N, C-alpha and C positions, 0 to 999 in steps of 0.2 A: 169599535174596539177590535183589535186583532185577535183572531182565534188561533189556538194552537192545539195540536193533538198530543195526548199523553197516555201512558199505560198505567192503569190503576190495578191494585190487587182486589179482585172481585170476591175472593173467599180463600180461607186458609186451607191448604191441601192436607190430606191424610195420605201418607206415603208419597208416591210419585206425583208431582204437579201435573196438571193437564191444561190445555188451552182455556178451559172454563174458569180457571183460577185468575185469569187476566181479562181486562176489558179495555177497549180503545175508546177514549173519551175526548170530546172537543171541549176546551175550556178557554175562557177569556185570558188574554195575556196582560198581567198587571204592569203598571208603571213602576220603574225602580225608584226607591226612596234615596235619601241622602246616604252616600257611601256605598251605593249599590250600582250594579250594571244589569242591563237586559241583554241576554245572550241568546243567539239562535244556534242551537246545537247542530254540529255537522257530523259528529262521530261519538259513539257511546260504547261502553264496555258492558259485557255480561260475564259474570264470574260465578264459580261454584259456591262461594261463601254466601251469595244472595239467597240460596235455598234456606239456610238457617234463619234468615231474617223474615221468612214467610211464616214462621211459627211464632205464636204468642208466648214467648218465654224470655226470661231475663238473660241477657248475655252482654258481651263486651260492646255491643252496638244495639240501639233500640230496634225492635221489630218493625217491619213494614206495617202500615195501618190499612185495614180493609176500607175500601172506598176512597183511598188517597193514592197519589202517584208513588211508584217505587222510585228509588234513587240509586246512583252509582256513578263511577267515573265517566266523564264526558269532556269533549273539547268543543268549544263553540266560538262563534264570532260575536264580538261586542256590537250591539245595535245602538244602544243608548247608554250613556255613562253619566252618572252623578257622583263619580269618584275620581279623586286625583290619581294620576298615574296610569289610567286606562282610558282609551279613546275608541270611538267607533272604528271598526275594522281590525282591532286587535284580536288575536286568537288566545284563548285562555283555557287552562285545564281546571276543572272544578268537579263537584260531587253531585250535581243535580241532573243526572241522566234520566232516561226513560221518558223524555218529553222533548218536544221540538223547540220550545222556548223556556228559558229559566231566568228568574231574577236572583242574582247571586251577590252576596256581600263581597265587596272588593277584596277584603282580607282573605277570603276563601277562593280567590281566583288567581291562578299562577300563570303569567304570560308564557307562551311557547312560540318558538320561531320555526316556521316551516322551511326556512332556508338552511337551517342547521341539520335538521333530520325530518323525515316524513312524519306527518302528524300522528299517524297510527303508532309510531314508536313511543310516543309520550304516554300511551295507555298500555304499552307492552314492554318491549325490551328495555326502554329507558324509563319506564314508569313503575307502577306498583308491582307487577309480576317480576320485573327484573330485580328490583330492590329486595323483594321477598326471597328470590333465589340466592342472591348475593349475601344477604344478612343471615339467612338460615344456614347456609353452608359454612361461611367463614366465621361467624360469631356464635350462633346457637350450637352448631355441631362442632365448632372448633376444629375444622378440617386442617390437616397437616400434609405437606407434600409427601408422596410415597405411599399414601393410604389408598384403600379400595373403597369405592363409594357405590351404593345401590340407590336408585331413584325410582319411585313408583309414579305412574301416570307421566312417564318421561317424555311423551310426545306432546304434552300440554304446554301452556305458556310459561309456567314456572319450571316444571321438571326438565324440559328441554334445555333451559339455561343453566340449571344446576349442574347437569352433566358436562356441559361445555366449559363452564367456569372451573369446575373441578379439574378438567384436563389442562386448562390453561395455567392452573396453579400447581401442577405437578402431581396429579393423582397417578398412582401406578396402574389402576384399572377402574373403569366406570361401567356399570351395568344398569340397564333400564328395562322396566316392564312397560308394555303398551297393549292396546286393545285390538290390533290387527297386524297382519304380516306386512302391510304397506307402511304402517307406523314404525314397526321394528326396523325395516330397511332405512327409513328416514333417520332413525337414531344412529345407525352405523354411518350414514352419509355425513352427519354433523360431528362425528368424532367419538361416539360411544364405542367402547371396546367390544361390547356384547349387548344383546337385547333379546327379549323373549315376549311372545304373545301369551298373556296370562290365561287365555282360553285354551291353550294347548295341553294343559295338564296342571297338576298341583303346583302352586307357586313355589313351595319349598324345594321341590325336585328341580324345577327350572332354574331357580337361583343357585342351587348347589352345582348344577352343570355349568352355569355361567361364571360362577366365582367359587371354584372348588377349594380354594384356600381360605375362604371366609371373607368377611367385609369388616371395615372399621367404622363406616358411617352409613346410616340409612336416612334418606330424606323422604319423609312419609307424606304422601298426598292422598292415600287410599285407606289406610287402616285395615282392619279385618285380617284376612288370610295373608296379606302382604306384610303387615306388621308382625304377625306370628312367625312367618318365614324369616323375616329379617332378624328377629330376636334369636332364632336358632342359628343363624349364619354369623352373627356378630362375634368378633374376637373379644378377648378380655379387654375391658376399658373402652369398648365400643360406645358410640354415641348415636342417638336418634333425634333428629329435629322434626317435630310433628307440626306440619304446616296445615294439613287437612285430612279428613277421613271421608272422602266422597262415597265410599262403599256403604256408609251408614246414614247418609243424609236423608234418604227416602225410606229407611227401614221403619217398620212399625213394631218389630220385635227386637229384644236385646241381641247384640251381636254374638255369634257363636265363637268368635276368636278375637283376640289371642287367648290361648289356653295355657301358655307357657311363661307367664309373667314371673314365675319363680327364678327364671334365668337372670333376671335383673340383679339378683343377689350374688349368685355364684360367679357371674361374669363381671360384676361391678359395673354394670352398664349405666349410662346416663340417658334418660328419656326426657326431653324438654319440649313443651309446646311453646309456640311463640306467635306474636302478631307483628306484622310489618310496621305498624305504627310505633312500636316500642323502639324501633331502630332508625328513627329519622336522623339521628346524629351521623349515620353512615352515608347519607344521601350524597353529599358532595364527593366523597371518596369513590362511591359506587359510580356516579355519573362520569367522573374523570376516567376511571378504569374502563367502564363499558364503552364510552365514546371512543376511546383509543382502540379498543378491540374491534369496534365496528368500522372505524376508518381503515384499519389494517386488514379487514376482511377475515378476522379470526373468529368472529361470532356470526352464526347464521340463525335466522329466526323465521318462523312460519306464521302466517295469518290466515284466518278464515273470515269471510265477510258475508253479512246479510244486508239487504237494502230495504230501507223504509221502516219507520217507527212501528208500523203494523206488524212487521215480522220480528220484532224484538223478542216477544215471548217464545216463538219457535226457536230462535237463536239460543236463548237461555236453556230451553229444554234440550237442545242439541248438545250443549256443553255437558249437561248431566248424563246424556246418553253416550258421550264420547265421540260425537260426530265431527268435532273440530280437529284440525291439525294446527297446533300452536295457539295463538291468541284468537278468540272469537270476538268480533267487532260488528257493530251495526252502523251503516252509513245512513245519515239522516238528510243529507243535502249536498 
C-alpha cells in the first residue's frame, strides 16, 4: 500500500504556535470510494485563519483535531478516479492540504487549467484571497469611486489586492501599512499612493500623515491599534470591512485596543465582519474582472514559496510572523 506524509496537529498552542505543535506522519493512502478521486497534491496554501482552527472553540469552521491531519486549500493531480467527469492527470483545487495524498469527493474538487493561468494563482490572486479582497472591498465595504481607502497588512495576499482593486475602481487615494521598509516600497510599486511601516511609530500618527484628510474605507486584516487608528481617521459614514485580526490571533490577554468605539455613534460608522464563503455568488464576476486585469498587466501579485511537506509548519509560522511577501505557498512535488 502506498504511504504518504501528512502534517498532524500534535497539540493545541497557547499563544504563539511552535514547531512542537506539529508532527510529520507517514500514513497509508486509502483507495477512493464511489464518487471520489485520489489526488497527489502538488501545491498547498497556508493562511492566517488556520491559527484560529488550532483552538478548541466553536467557530464558523470546525477546529483542527489533535492527532489528525490539518487541512486547507490545495491543488493536486488526480491519480485514480471513481467519479464521472474527472480522470487521471486532471488537476483539481480542493480543501485537503497538509498532506501529500488526499481522497477527495468529486463534488469538492474543482478542475483547474494550468494553460489558462499558473497553478499558484488558483490559490492566490484568482482564488480565495483574491475573492476575499474583491468581495470585502466592493460589497462588504461598499466602496465607491473617489473614496480614500486604508488597508492593513497590505503586503499580504489579500491586502495587496485590496489596494490595487481600489485604484482600478477609481479610489482617490489608497494607503497601506506593512511590516518593513521593503514591503512599503513594494506597495508603492504596485500602485498604492502611500504606505508606512507600522514599526516606525504609532499607527494613528502614521495614518494621519499618509491620509491627512481622513479615510472612507478601512479594510482590516490586523485589528488592535490599526482598527483604533482607522476609527479615528474615518470620515462620517465611513465603513470598515473586518477580514481578520492577526494581531490578536496569538494573544493570551484581552486586546488593549480599540478604545474609541464610541466613534461608531458620532460618525455613524459601519463595521462589518465577513467570510469569503458568504460571497460565492460574486465568484464569476470576480474571475472575469480579475482575469482581464491580469491579461492587461494591471494587477501585480507576489508569492513566497516553501518546498516540501516537512516545511509546511514553518511556512505557516512564517505567515504569522509576517515573513511572506504576498501569498505563502508550499510546493509538494
